[in-house]
C-alpha positions in Angstrom: 69.3 48.6 14.2 71.0 48.1 17.5 74.5 48.2 15.9 73.5 51.2 13.9 72.4 53.2 16.9 75.4 52.2 19.1 77.7 52.8 16.1 76.3 56.3 15.7 77.0 57.0 19.4 80.5 55.6 19.0 81.1 57.8 16.0 80.0 60.9 17.8 81.9 60.0 21.0 85.2 61.9 20.3 83.4 65.1 19.3 81.1 65.3 22.2 81.4 67.7 25.1 82.9 66.0 28.2 79.6 65.8 30.0 77.7 64.3 27.1 80.6 61.9 26.5 80.1 60.4 29.9 76.4 59.8 29.0 77.4 58.2 25.7 80.0 56.0 27.4 77.3 54.8 29.9 74.9 53.9 27.1 77.7 52.1 25.2 78.7 50.1 28.2 75.4 49.5 30.0 72.5 50.0 27.5 70.1 47.7 29.3 70.6 49.5 32.6 70.0 52.9 30.9 66.7 51.6 29.6 65.5 50.8 33.1 66.9 53.8 34.9 65.1 57.1 35.6 66.8 60.3 34.3 67.9 61.2 37.9 69.8 57.9 38.2 71.4 58.3 34.8 72.6 61.8 35.7 74.0 60.5 39.0 75.9 57.7 37.3 77.4 60.1 34.8 77.9 63.0 37.2 76.1 65.3 34.9 72.9 67.4 35.1 69.6 66.1 33.9 69.4 68.7 31.1 72.7 67.2 29.8 71.1 63.8 29.5 68.3 65.3 27.5 70.7 67.2 25.3 72.5 64.0 24.5 69.2 62.3 23.6 68.3 65.1 21.3 71.7 65.0 19.6 70.7 61.4 18.6 67.6 62.9 17.0 65.3 61.8 19.8 62.5 64.0 21.3 63.8 63.3 24.8 64.9 60.5 27.1 61.6 58.4 26.9 61.9 58.5 23.1 65.6 57.6 23.3 64.9 54.7 25.7 62.0 53.4 23.5 64.2 53.3 20.4 67.2 51.8 22.2 65.0 49.1 23.9 63.2 48.3 20.6 66.6 47.9 18.9 68.1 45.9 21.7 65.1 43.6 21.7 66.4 41.9 18.5 69.9 41.6 19.9 69.6 40.7 23.6 70.1 37.0 24.1 67.3 34.8 25.3 67.1 35.4 29.0 68.2 31.9 30.1 71.1 32.1 27.7 72.3 35.3 29.3 72.2 33.8 32.8 75.1 31.9 34.2 75.3 29.5 37.2 77.3 32.1 39.2 74.6 34.8 38.9 73.0 35.8 42.1 69.3 36.6 42.6 69.8 40.3 42.1 71.4 39.6 38.7 68.6 37.2 37.8 66.0 39.8 38.7 67.7 42.4 36.6 68.2 40.2 33.5 64.6 38.8 33.5 63.0 42.3 33.9 65.4 44.0 31.5 64.6 41.4 28.8 60.9 41.9 29.4 61.2 45.6 29.1 63.2 45.3 25.9 60.6 42.9 24.5 57.7 45.1 25.3 59.3 48.1 23.8 60.1 46.2 20.6 56.4 45.1 20.5 55.3 48.7 20.9 57.4 49.8 18.0 56.2 47.1 15.7 52.5 47.7 16.3 51.3 50.0 13.5 48.4 52.3 14.2 47.0 51.5 10.7 47.1 47.7 11.4 45.6 48.2 14.8 42.8 50.3 13.3 42.1 47.4 10.8 41.8 45.0 13.7 39.5 47.2 15.7 37.3 47.8 12.6 37.0 44.0 12.1 36.2 43.4 15.8 33.7 46.2 15.9 31.7 44.8 13.0 31.9 41.2 14.1 28.8 39.3 15.1 30.9 36.9 17.1 34.5 36.7 18.2 36.4 33.4 18.8 39.8 33.3 20.4 42.1 30.3 19.7 45.4 29.3 21.2 47.2 26.2 22.5 49.4 25.7 25.5 50.6 29.1 26.9 48.8 30.8 24.1 45.6 29.1 25.1 45.8 30.8 28.4 46.3 34.1 26.6 43.3 33.3 24.4 41.2 32.9 27.6 42.5 36.3 28.8 41.4 37.9 25.5 37.9 36.3 25.8 37.6 37.6 29.4 38.3 41.1 28.2 36.5 41.2 24.9 33.2 39.6 25.9 32.4 42.5 28.3 32.2 44.9 25.3 28.9 43.3 24.1 29.9 41.0 21.3 29.5 37.3 22.0 33.0 36.0 22.5 34.4 32.6 23.4 37.9 31.1 23.9 38.7 27.7 22.5 41.9 25.8 23.5 41.1 22.3 22.2 42.3 21.4 18.7 39.2 19.3 17.9 36.8 21.9 19.1 38.6 24.6 17.2 38.2 22.8 14.0 34.5 22.2 14.5 33.9 25.8 15.7 35.8 27.2 12.7 33.7 25.3 10.2 30.5 26.6 11.8 31.5 30.2 12.0 29.2 32.8 10.4 30.7 34.9 7.6 30.7 38.0 9.8 32.6 36.5 12.6 36.2 37.2 13.6 38.8 34.7 14.8 41.7 35.9 16.9 44.5 33.3 16.8 47.4 33.6 19.2 50.6 31.7 18.6 54.2 32.5 19.5 55.8 30.4 16.7 52.9 30.7 14.2 53.9 27.2 13.0 51.5 24.9 14.9 49.9 22.8 12.1 46.5 22.5 13.8 46.2 26.3 14.2 47.2 26.7 10.5 44.4 24.3 9.6 41.9 26.2 11.8 42.9 29.5 10.2 42.2 28.0 6.7 38.9 26.5 7.8 37.8 29.9 9.4 38.6 31.7 6.2 36.6 29.2 4.2 33.6 29.9 6.4 34.0 33.6 5.4 35.3 34.7 8.8 38.1 37.2 9.2 41.3 36.0 10.8 43.4 38.2 13.1 46.7 36.7 14.2 49.0 37.7 17.0 52.2 36.0 16.0 55.6 36.4 14.3 55.4 38.3 11.0 57.5 35.7 9.1 55.4 32.7 10.2 53.0 30.6 8.2 50.1 31.8 10.4 50.9 35.4 9.5 50.8 34.5 5.8 47.3 33.0 6.3 45.8 35.7 8.4 43.9 38.7 7.1 45.4 41.0 9.8 48.7 40.4 11.6 49.5 42.1 14.9 53.2 41.4 15.1 55.0 39.8 18.1 58.5 39.2 16.9 60.2 38.5 20.3 63.7 36.9 20.4 63.4 33.7 22.5 63.7 30.0 21.8 60.3 28.3 22.2 61.8 25.0 21.2 63.8 24.9 24.4 62.0 27.1 27.0 58.3 28.0 27.5 57.8 31.5 25.9 57.8 34.2 28.6 58.5 37.6 27.1 56.3 36.8 24.0 53.4 36.1 26.4 53.8 39.5 27.9 53.8 41.1 24.4 50.7 39.1 23.5 48.9 40.3 26.6 49.9 43.9 26.0 48.6 43.7 22.4 45.3 42.3 23.7 45.0 45.1 26.2 45.6 47.7 23.4 42.9 46.0 21.3 40.4 45.9 24.2 40.9 49.6 25.1 40.8 50.7 21.4 37.6 48.7 20.8 36.0 50.0 23.9 36.7 53.6 22.8 35.3 52.8 19.4 32.1 51.4 20.8 31.6 54.4 23.0 29.7 55.0 26.2 27.7 51.8 26.0 30.8 49.6 26.1 32.3 51.7 28.9 29.0 51.3 30.9 29.2 47.5 30.4 32.7 47.4 31.6 31.8 49.4 34.7 28.9 47.1 35.4 31.1 44.1 35.1 33.6 45.6 37.5 30.8 46.5 39.9 29.4 43.0 39.9 32.7 41.7 41.4 32.7 44.2 44.3 30.6 42.0 46.7 33.3 39.2 46.3 36.0 41.4 47.8 36.7 42.1 51.5 35.9 45.7 52.5 38.9 47.9 53.0 
């Protein structure tokens, strides 16, 4: 989709008014910078007015600049090289900061586009009906599973995080049929987690997976919340995928809290208030 979008801009280039052509050339030459910049900065770079930037976006059948950025970032997410591969030994710290943050922005935008409201609703329905929620992950994903537990247990459903392979197997076998297991895995190919997903389903529990859509774990899960981020977990510890996983968990938590209504919101407020004495007064 990235090539298709940029090719459309390239095709339109010669027929654009001079002011919009400058915006198009900026997008073609520096798409990542455009994603991160406010409209005022884009207008300054191109020496055009802000309405000109908006007109250009609408010419590309976008509602405005935010919509254009979202589509561009989501498309670029599949084509931007893994952040370490895009860095070179000669890069300074300012370049490093830009590349790391730009890659994160593109990954998050791609995750946002991939998350279907219908699939999210299925996940929220399952969590809302669950008598128990168990969050499984290993390594970096184990830390993310603990984050999920910390957020979900405040909503009233008994929730645990399990990051040990042996305990996951035992817990999955003992699950009640109305439980939900949330399994988080960047690769979706860890054998022990695949075994756990199978055991959980045999117990009658529903399995929600935050993982790659083309992975074996996705094939085993009842509901898949996609996290198809371009990075190489075989060489580097996943970074952008972890941000996408955390964002999906935040979306799940907020959606579930809204579904449960005032009681859940009261519980969250009480949990927050309980921590107030631990903080220094302002």
